[in-house]
N, C-alpha and C positions, 0 to 999 in steps of 0.2 A: 776070492778076491771081489771086496763090492768096490761096484767102478760108481764112475757115475758125468753123466756128460756134463759140460760146459760151454759157453759161448762166451769170449773171449774180445774186446772189443779194446785192439790193440793201438796204440800209438793214436792218444788224440794233440794235433795241433790243426790249425787253420788249413781246411781245402784235403786232409790226409788221414784214412783209417783203414785197417782192415778188420776183416771179421773173420773168427774160427770156428769151427769146433771139433770139436774131440772130446774124449776121457781121462778121467785124474786117477789112478786108486786113493782113498782116501788112507786105507792104513794105514801106506808107508809114507805118516807125515812129513819125513825128512826128503822125499822125494820129490814129494807138494813143493815143500818149502825152496827147496834150489829150482823146480819150476820155478815159482813165480818170481824167482832174486834173477835167474838167467831171464825172464820175459823184459823186469824193471831193467837190467842193467842195455840186454839192446836196444831197448825203446831210448830212454835217457842217451844214448850215443847217435839215436836218429832224431835227438829233438825233441820229440814225444813231450806231453805237459804232464800227460796219466796212463797209469794202467788204469782198464776198468773191468769187467766180469759179471756177468749174470750167471744167475745159481735159481734152481727150482723153488720157491720157498716153501716146501713139507720139506727142504735136505738140512737139517738143523745140525746135522753133522759138521755139512761145510760151510755153514753159514757160521757155525762156531769157528771154524778155522779159521775163515779169511777175517773175522775180528781177531781174533785171538794174534794175528800174522802182524795187522794193524789198519785194517782197510777201513773205512766209512760205509756204513749201507747210503745208496744216494739216492735211492728210490724204490717203489715196486709197479708192475703193471701184471697182467696175464700171468697169473702164479709163477712170476719169477722174480727177484731180486739184486737190485744192479750194487754192484758194493765195488769201490773205487780208494784208488794210494794214488795221491801229490809225487808226481816226480819233479816239478820245477814250480817257482813260485810265481809262472804263469798262468799255473794250470787254473780253471774257471772252479768255485766250487756252485757245486748246483743246490736246488732249492732242498730243504730237508720237511717232512710228516714233524707236525709238533704233536705230542700225548700229554693232553692237558694232566690239571691239579684239582680234583674239587674242593670246594667248601661246600658243608651241608650240617644237618644232625638242626642239634644249638645253635650253632655259628649262624645257620640263614633259614626261620623259623620260618620263614613266607616265604623258603622255594616250592618247589613240587618236582614233579619225576619227568615230565618235557625232553628234559636234554640227552633222556633215553630212550620214550617212545617216542619224539622226535629226529634226534639228531646219531641213534647206539649210541651214545655215551654209556662205558661203562663206569656208573654211581655207585659209591658204595651203601648210598640208602637215602630215605625218605622222608625229609625234604632235600633235595639237594637244592639250590638256588645259584651256584657260582661254578665257570668248568673257567679255569684261570687257561687259556689255549697257549698262550705264547706268554712267559712268564721267569723272573730275577728272586720272586722275592721268597726268604726263605724259608725251607719249609715247604714251601710251595709250589716249586721247579716245575716246568712243562722240560718235555726230555722229546729227543730222537726219538729213530723205531729201535735203537739198539741199545737205548734206557739210560743213554748222558745224559745229565741235565743240560741244561740252557750256561748256565754259569760255567760249567769247564767245557766245554763250547768256542765258547767266545778263548777260554785261556787255551786254549789249543790251537785256535784256528786265528788270531790275535784281529790284524786291523783287516785284513782281508776278510775275516764272517762280517765284524762290529763296526767297520771304520771306527769315524773319530772317537768311537765309544768304547771301544775295545780297552782301555787302561780305567775308568774313570767307571761310576755307577749308571748300568744300567737303565736306557729313559724310559722304557714305553712298560705299560700290560694290555695285554687284550684278553679279554672274556665274553666268556654269552651267557643271560644272564637271566635268569627263567622264575619271572615272578610270581606265584600262585599267588599269592597277597602282597597288602602293598606294605615294601620297605619303609623303614619308620623314615621319616623328616629329617633331614642330616645334614650338612655344610661340610666343606671340607679345609686346606687352609691355604695358603700359599707359602711359597719358596720359602717366604723370611720368613713367616712367622714358624713354618716346624724347627725349619733351622734353627731356632733358636728355644722353640719348646721344647720339642720333639725327638733331641738327641742329633743333630743333624738331618735328619733323614728328607725326604725333598715333601714339596707340597703335592696337591692333587685337584688338575684340570681332567676335564673329561668330555665326551660326547660320548651319544650314544646314538642309534640304528636301530627303531624299533624295526624288528621282524614278523611281530605276530602281534596283532592287540583285537579284544573283544569291539563291537559296535560300540561308540560312546568313552571309551576307554582315556585314560585320566591321568598325566602325571601333575605332582605339585610343580612349578616350574617358575619358583622367586616368591617373593611377598607382596599383599596386594599393597596400590600404589599410597601415601598417607602413613602407612601403620610406623612411629617414631622404634627404636630399641628396647626405649624403656618402655612400651603396651608390648611389646612382643617377648621382651621377659615377662611384665607381669601374667601372659596370658600364658606361656610357657611355664610356671611357675602352678600353676590352677591344670594346667593340664590339657580336657579337649577345648579349654578355648579358645588355644590358637589354630584351631581351624578353621573360623573364621577368617583370616590372617592370610592362609595359603593362598596365592596366585593359581587356578591349576588351568590347565590346557588340555585339548583333545589334543589326539594323535591317530594315526593310524599309521598300517605297514610302509614302508619308504621312508618316512619323518626323520629327519636327523635333527640332534638335540645338542647344540654347544654348550657346554658346565661350567664355566669359568672357578677358578677358587671365587669363595666370597656367597657363591648363589647358592637360597636356598634350595632341596629337592629331595623327590621324593616319587619310582618308581610305581605307577598305580598296578591294583592288579589284574590277572591273565595275560600282562605282557610279557612276551618273549625280546630280547633285544641284543645287537652286539654293544661291545663298550669297549673303546677307546684310549687311557688316560696313563697320567705320569706314573711309573713304576712306584706306588704309596699304595699300602695299608693305611692312611690315619682316615677316620672317618669319626665327625662331632654331631651327637644327636640330639635333637631340638625336642623328639615327641616320638613311642612310637604305637600309639592309634589306641592306648591302657590294653595292649597285649601281654598275657600271662605266659608262663609255663607254666607244665604239670604241676610244680609246687607253687605254684599263687605269685613267682616274683616276676618284676617287669626287666625288661631287657636298662642296663646302662646308663645313661642319658651324661651330656657333658654341657650342660648351658651355661657356664661359662666361659670356656673356649670357644662354642657354637656361637656365641653374641659380641666376643672379641674378633670372630675373623669375617661373622657376617658383613655385604651389599649391599641393603636394603634400594637400590638404585639399580640390581642388575633384573632385568624383565626381556629374556630372549621369549626368542620367536621360530618355534620349526620350521625350518628347510628342508627342500626335495632338491635330490640332483634331475640334472637336464637328462633329458634322453638323449646323451649322445654315448658313445662305442666306450668314450670316457669321459669320465666325469668329477671331475674333482667341484666336494661335496665344500667340503673345507680346508683353510693354510692358514692356521692358528700358529701363534708362539711357540706350542709343544711338539707338535705331529697333525701331518696333512691327511686330509682319507677322501682317497678313490673309489670311487663306483665302478666294473669292467664288464662292457652288456654287450661281449658279443651278439652282432647280429646276424640271423640266418646263416649261420656253418660260418660269416666271413672270421678270420683270428683278429684279433686287438694286438696292437705292442703292446707289453707293460711296460709302462712307465718308466724311467732310467731309478735304479737306483743309488741313489747316492751313498747311504751309510748301510742298512740296512731295511725290510722290505719285511709286514704282515701279512701274505693275501688268506682269504677266508672265504671259502664259496657259501655264498647265499641262496642259492637255487636252482633248479635244476642241473645238468650233467656237462660238467664239463672237463678241460682237456689243458695243460698247461703244458706245450712243447720249449723245447732249446733246440738246438744242431744236437744231433744224433742222440736223443734222447726225447722224452716226453714221461709224463706222471698224472694220473688221474686226480680231480679232486670232486669232493662229493659236498653236499651239501652239509654245516655247520664242522670241518673242518679246515686247521689252519696250517699255513704253509709258512718259515721262515727263508727269506729269500735274503743271502749273505752278499756283502760291502764286492763277492768278485765274483759275483754270478754273472752266465753268457744269456748274453740280447732272449727276452722269453717273450712266449706270445702267447694268448690263453685263447680257445677256441670252445663251440659247442655250444647247446640253449638255456643258457643262466647267465647270473647275476656274480660278482665276487668283489669282495671289499677288499681296499689293502689302502692300507695306515702304514708311513712314514714317518720319523722322527724329525726334525726343523733344524 
């Protein structure tokens, strides 16, 4: 008979829990199912919120059984996997590690391989330019540890998972971008234009946090002062003639660039960055540096739409986070961005989560903690924090970025 040791964290409610160890026979699933049901009934009668247990990360049979039983994966650490079953509506929903979807190949000819070499991401091809860390974009949805897609998680857990966004369009998309070569010169529409011209989609306002950049790295960040739309149009029609009209700014790691809809922009070569944006896949290209594919064909441009939505008055500048444990860098119409910076091992309280939060490790070694639990957070990893998450702290030697919807 195959036996497994299992640690049961029985009865999560304020101030009470008990931890037991024992062995359970995996070959008798009916007996195991009965044992779990007895535990659920006993805990519910005591007013407990959830049943949680831990199993060895290599015990694939037990993991499969727990998932079939209806338990959700609630974290990993020290070669153990934590599982949880909600027993009441008061049960906190724990943070979930998200697994990204990727855009690569001909979709991102400017990409590289640093998503793999720097962050260990399992990209399928080189070049790959985008890791969609937290995404509800159709066909490019991120998933939890069990492979459940984010839209399904939202449907399952509702308001307690996504707050006021549980029944509508998911508002944010989080990416890590590796630009081995410069991206196209582009612009995005606002909500009104996208609604009228792109079948009701959201527009796209976004922000970048520079993670890595070579000395002297530049972005395209607006159009040079004094340029009118007629001049811009004529230059774009000639191709490279548009380059002198582009406003360029130098950036270095730690810079944050806010890019409202209508702001012309392009990521420069060698830059890796964190991007938080509205959940939209609409991009209008002005110019692509005369880049050709292996068949001698250039990428599609969208000059009419780009000119329609461009705001020539936009000339923003990069900003930097203050050197504080929690620094709010952006507080804009669609999202906020905080940089969490634990100091000398002292824990930092994670800001209150109103609807949901997206937490990404930037560098160093960090641990996210809550009552009776914890989860490591490595550079380049992203966690989804539900609306009904418990109070959280983060500690270690490193930095993390937290984005939330407005």
